[in-house]
N, C-alpha and C positions, 0 to 999 in steps of 0.2 A: 767323435763325442762331442769335441770341441764345435764342431760345427753345427752339432743341434743346439748345442748352449746359445751361441752367438745368433742362430736361427731364432729360437725362443724370444731372444731379447730385441731382436728386429721387430718380431709379430708383437711384443707386448707394447713397447713405441710405437709403434702403428697404431696399437689400440688407443693409447693415449693421445696419440694426436686425432683419433679419430672422434674421441669423446671431447676434447677440447675444442675441435672446429664445430662441433654440433653444438657447444653450449654459447660459440660465439654467435653462430649462426640464429638461436632463439634467443638474443639479448633483449629483442622488443618484442616478446611474442607474451600476450597476456597469459599468467596464471602459470609459464614454465617453471620449471624445478631443475635446476642444474643437475647434473650427474657427474660421478666421480671415479675414475677406473682405479681400481684396487688389486693389488698383484701381490702374490706369493710365490715362492722359493719352492721349486722342484727337488725333492731327494729321495732318492729311491737306494734302499740296501736290502741286505737280507741277514738271518741271524749268524752266518757264517765269515760276513765280510768285516774287516777291521773297521769301525766306525769313526776310529782317530785318522785315518787317510783317505777317508770318502768324501772324493769331490761333489760339489751339487751338480745336479742336472737342468739348470736353466731356470726359465722363471715362465709362470703362467698369470691369465688373467682370471682371478678368483669371482672378481663382481664389477659390475656396472652400477654402482649406487648412487638412487639418486638423493639428493639431498633437501629437504621439504623445510628449509628454515623461511622465514617469514619474509616476502618481497615489498618494495617500498609500495606504497598507493598514489596513483594518479586519480586525481580527481576530476571529474567530467560535469557535461550539462544534462546527461541522461539520465533519467529516473530509474530506469531500469539496470542500470549498470550496476553491479553489486560486487563486492571485494569482501572476503573473508579475514579480518583481525584477529589473528590466533589459529587455533585447531580447528579441523574441519574441512568438510569437502561438501560441492552441491552435487544434489544426487539428478540423474536425468534417465530418460526412458527415449528409444528411436520411434516408439507409437503409442498413440494414447491408451491402449489396452494393454501393453507389454508391461512386464515386471522385472524386466532384464536389465539391472540397473547398471548404468557407469557413474564415475564420478569426475568431478572437474575442480579445480580452483579459477578457472576461468569466467569471470562473471560478466563477459559481454552479451547480454541477453537482448532481446527484443521481442516484437508482437509478431505472431503470423498472421495468414488470412483469416483464420478462426478464433484472433483474439487470445490466443496461447503463448505464454511466454515460452521462448524457445533459443536455442543459442544458435551459434552461425552454421552449425551441420542442422539444424533443424531437429535437435533432441529437445522433450518436454522437460521444463525446470519443474520438479516433486514439489508437494508442499501437504503440510497438515490440512485437515479441513477444520474450520472456526466456525461459531456462531456469527451470523452477518452483522449483527447489531452491536454484538459486545467485545467480539474479538477473542473471546475464550478458547481454547484450545481442549478438545475432548481426549485426543489422543495423540500420541508422540511416537507410532510405531511405523518403522518404513512399511510396513504392508498395507497401512490404511493410507499413506499418502495417494495424491493424485495430481494430474497437471494443474498449474495454476492459469485460470483464465482469468481474463481483463474485459467484461463486458463493456460496450459502448454507450449503452443504454441502463438505467436504474429501475428495470421492473415494471409494472403495470401502474397507473395512477391511482391517487388515493383522493377520494372526494371530500371536500371540508365539510366536517359534523361539527366543529365547535370553532367561535372566535371570541379572543380574549381582549379585552380592553379596559383600560383604567385611565382617567383623564382627569384634570382639572379645569374647571369652565370659570370664566371671571365675573365675581361677585360684584364688579364695579360696573358692570355693560347696563344700560337702559333696557327695561322690558320691550319685548315688540309685542304689542295686542293683539289678541285672536279679530276675527270679523265681526266681534260684536254680538253676535248669534250664538255664541257657543261653539262654534265650527273653527275650524281650521284657515288660516290664510297662507300654510306655507306652500311656496313653489322651489322645486331644487332649481329653478333655471331665473329666479329672481332671488340675489345674492341679498336684497335688503329684506328678504323675509324670516332670514335665520343668521345667529351671531358669529357662528362656527360650522367648520366642516372638516374632515378627516376620510381618507379612501384607503381599502386594503385587497389584495387580490386574493380571491378564493376560487376554488375548484371544482369541475363536475365530474360525475363518474367517469366522463371520457378524458378528462385531464385537459380540458378547456378552461382557460382563466377568465375570470368575470370580474368586474369591478364591484365591491360594495363600499357604498359611500354612506357616512353618518352624518346626520344634519343636528347640531344643536341650537334651540330657540329660548331665549327666557322671556318666559309668560308674566312673571311676576317676582317679587323678592323671594328667593328659595327654590324657586318652583320654574323647572325648565321642560321642556317637550323634547322627545327625541324622535325623529325621523331616518329613514333609510330607504336608499334605492339601488337596485340590483341590474346594473348595466342600465341605469337611467330610469327605469321601471320602480314605481313605488312600492314598497314591502308594508304589509299590515302588521304593525309593531305593536297594536291595541287590540288584540280579538279578546273575548271573554276569558278563554282560557290561560291570557296572560296576566290577568287582572289580580295580584293577589301580592302580600307581602308588602304593602305601601307603595305599590306601581301601579296606577290606573291608567286607564285607556284616555285618551283625549278626545271628548266627546265630538263625535260627526267628524274625526278624521282619522288616519290610520297611523299616529303618532303614539310614544309611550310618554306618560307624564311621571317625572321624578321628584322629589322633594328633599332637599337638605335641610339638616339642624342649623341653628345659629353659629355653631363653632366650625362649620363647612362640611360636616360628616355625613352619611348618609341617613335620610328620615326613614328608618325601616323598624317593623317591630323585632323585639328581641327574640331569640339569639342572632338574628341576622346581623350582619356586618355590613352590606353591600344590598343592591338593588337586585332583585331576583332575576334570573334568566328570561330572556325573550327568545322563543323558537318559530320559524317561519317554514314552511313547507314550499317548495320550488313547483308542485303542482299546479294548473289551473292558470289564472291570467291574473296580472295586475289591476288594479282599482278602473283602468282605461280600456280592458278587455285584451291586452296583449299579453301574449305566453311569456313567462318569466326564461323558458327552455324553448329553443326551436332547433337544435341539433339532433334530437336522437335521444338524449343523455336522460338518467333516469332522473324521472320528473317528481318521485317519491322521496327525493335528497331532503332533508330537514338539516337547518343549519340553527343551532343554537347560539344566541349573542350573550355573552357572561361580562357581567361588568364589573371585572378583576382581570389579575393576571392566572397564571397556570395554578400557582402555588395557592393561590385566595388570599394573600394578605398585602394585597394592594388594591382599595376598592376608589372609586371616584371621589372628588373633591370638590367644593366650591370655596374658594379662598380667591383673597384680593389680588391677584396675578394673573399675568396673561394664560391664555388657552393653550394646554398644552397636553400632550397622548403620551404619558408614562409607560403605557403597554399597549401592544397592538400586534396579535398573535395570532395565529390560525392553525390547524393540524391537517391540511391539504396539500397533495404534491401532484405536479404532471410529471410527464415522464421526462426524466432526467438524462442530459448529455454528458459524455467524461469529460471532465475539466483539468484533473490532477490525479496523478498517482504516487503514493506516499509509502516507502517503507522504513520501518523503524530497525533498530540496532539487533532486536529478537528477530526481524526477519517478517514481522507482520504486514501484509499488503493491504492498506485503505485507498478504496477510490472514491473522490469526490465527482459528484454530478450538479450540474447547472441548476437542478430543483431544490439545491441545498442537501441532498442527502449523500451520506457518509457511509458506505458499505465495507466490510470487512471482507475481502474474497479468500484469504488462505495465510498460511505462515510458511516460510520457505524452510524446507527440511535441511539438517546439516546432519552428515555422519563422519565419524571417524573410525579408525583401525587401530589394533592394538600394536601392530608392526606397519607403518607407512610404508616402509622400503621393501616390502611383499608385494606391494601393489604390481600388476600387470600393465605396463604401458601399451595402448592402442593407438597412439597418434589421437592428434587435433586436442592435446593437453586433454586428455581423457584416461582414467584409468579402470580397469574390473579389479576384482577381488581374489585374492587366491588364497592357497592353503595357507601359505606364508603370512599373508596378511592378518589372516584370523577373519571373523564375523563382521559384519558392517553392524556400528553402534550408532542407532538415530536418537538426535535429541534435540531441543531447542537452543536458539542460538544465544548467547550472552548469558548462559547459565554454565554452571560446574566449569568443565574443562572444554567445554567448548566457545568457540571465539564468537566475536560479535560480527554483524553484518553491516558495512557502512555502503549505504546507497550513494549513487551517482559517484562511484569510485571505481577503479579498476586496479587489482593486484598485479605489479610489474614482475619482470623474468627476476629472479632472484640471482641471477649471474652477476658477478664482479667483473667487470671486462678487463680491469687493471691485471687482476689476478690471473685472469685466462690466459691474457697474452704473456705474461712470466711462465706458467706453465706451458702455452704454446712452444717458446723458446727452449726452454728443459727438456720438454719431449723430442725435439729436434736434436737438441745435442746427445741425449740418449740414443735416438736412431742413428746418427753420424757414429758415437762411440761402439755401438754393437757392428755395425757397418764395417767398420774398422779392425775390429775383432776377427770379423767373417774374414776379411783381404788378409788379417797375418796368418789366420789359419790356413789358408787359402797358398801363400806364398809358402809356409811350411812343408804344406805338402807338396809343393813345386819341387823346393829343395830336395827332399826325401826321394821323390822319383828320379830326379837327376843324380842320383850318386851310383857310383859303378865301381 
């Protein structure tokens, strides 16, 4: 019996050595959780045995329990690196259509050739669906998660429908007379024929950019003419349809006449506070007969020129100060290229594109378990649920008992190398002691066999 007791001690010491060696080997493994060998004594008896004289039957390994304490964070330069500070696991699948989830604390993610976020084994990171504009989440159920994809382009282009501008024209400038016959002497190629100008970029239905330039000409005190060109081609801003509310056409020209009050505010009929908008269609030709659009884009595109900001609170002014554009904005976009990815503490993934668009692409799903130590290890710093772990409980990061997500960071192994080295020495001593016990038992057996 003593042989078996000593042998069980050797086996237990070997298990302790194995566990400690594995911890040391993974001291630099991202997301790794150290294990602890737990032992129990063996005691077997029956109802007819004298319990007060019974000797134990050795030791056995009762469990190799993983310790899910927090590891330190290592900050990186990769926006897709993620670390969980607190409770929770990332959920991944090995296929786009698979619902067979595995769980990990290792957040070393990257993009695959389909622009999906994956780990080093190619497993797809799961996330909740969100509204692309607001980022609001409609469901936090694990059944509704899907792989998170980061497109390198931002959808289809949007043609410009509105331009918003407000400005101050300099009341101190001298007027530039017209040609004397009621007509205009404006020439976009002659700087002496206008006082000030400004330009903005607009987009057609194909996403091609065009330059819209606006010119300001003082004709008389408190009276200004506004002209515009589209890629250098003059635009008719003085059609009959636009002659209302105090803004009138410039006789014999393609400009718009506006007038100011003595206090520098727009001279318009109440209850208006700014000049009525001007609309122009890109169909047809400019005054010289040249088409506005020659690239096959939608020629029926209409652009409305609004003399105010988007909120309608900043109209044009005429003060005795330098010309200044206080608002210049438009609502069109071209096709955008991915320029930046940002992930906040709640796991919300936002992509910024070169056209200025910001799209919310998903929210990283976090999962927790009632008993983390009941999870089944499958390698690659991944686990699967088991009967002992309980069902996975999905939720949003940085809420309730779920940890927060730190972007551009990785969670280091929680192995304490100093402690492991001490444990290694202790396990080695235990192994030696049990080996010595086995050796003594062998010596006693030899002595008994040599008795004559």
